[in-house]
C-alpha positions, 0 to 999 in steps of 0.5 A: 500500500502506498503511504503517499511517499513519492518514489521517483525510482519507480516512476511515481513522481507527481509534479505540482505547482503548490509552492508557486501558487501558494507564493503568488497568493502570499500565503505561508505554508502554515496559512495554506495548511490551515485552509486545507486542514492539514499539517504545515509539514505536509505542505512542505513535503508536497512542495519538495515532491517528497509526498504524493497527495491522496486523490481527495487532498489533490482535489481540495488543493485544486479547488482551493486555488480554483484551478483544474487538477491538471493545472496543479498536478502532473506526471510531467514537469511543469514549464515556467508558464505552469503547463505540464510537458507535452505528451508524445 
């Protein structure tokens, strides 16, 4: 069972824009955590790519930022404009 810990060796890496979106809103990790009802350390783990969120948490984060989930999370790195890499 996956505990949510990312394992890039197995291709489980899930990229996200949480840090970018949080800083654009001038929110601290603690403030975002409070809004999402999670521990502030979880926000840090998400931002560093050390933790893959549950589907429910991914939806809550996307809804908080009022963006479609694919604009916040991707299996490919985001470019500087916030778009995920092209699929071939």
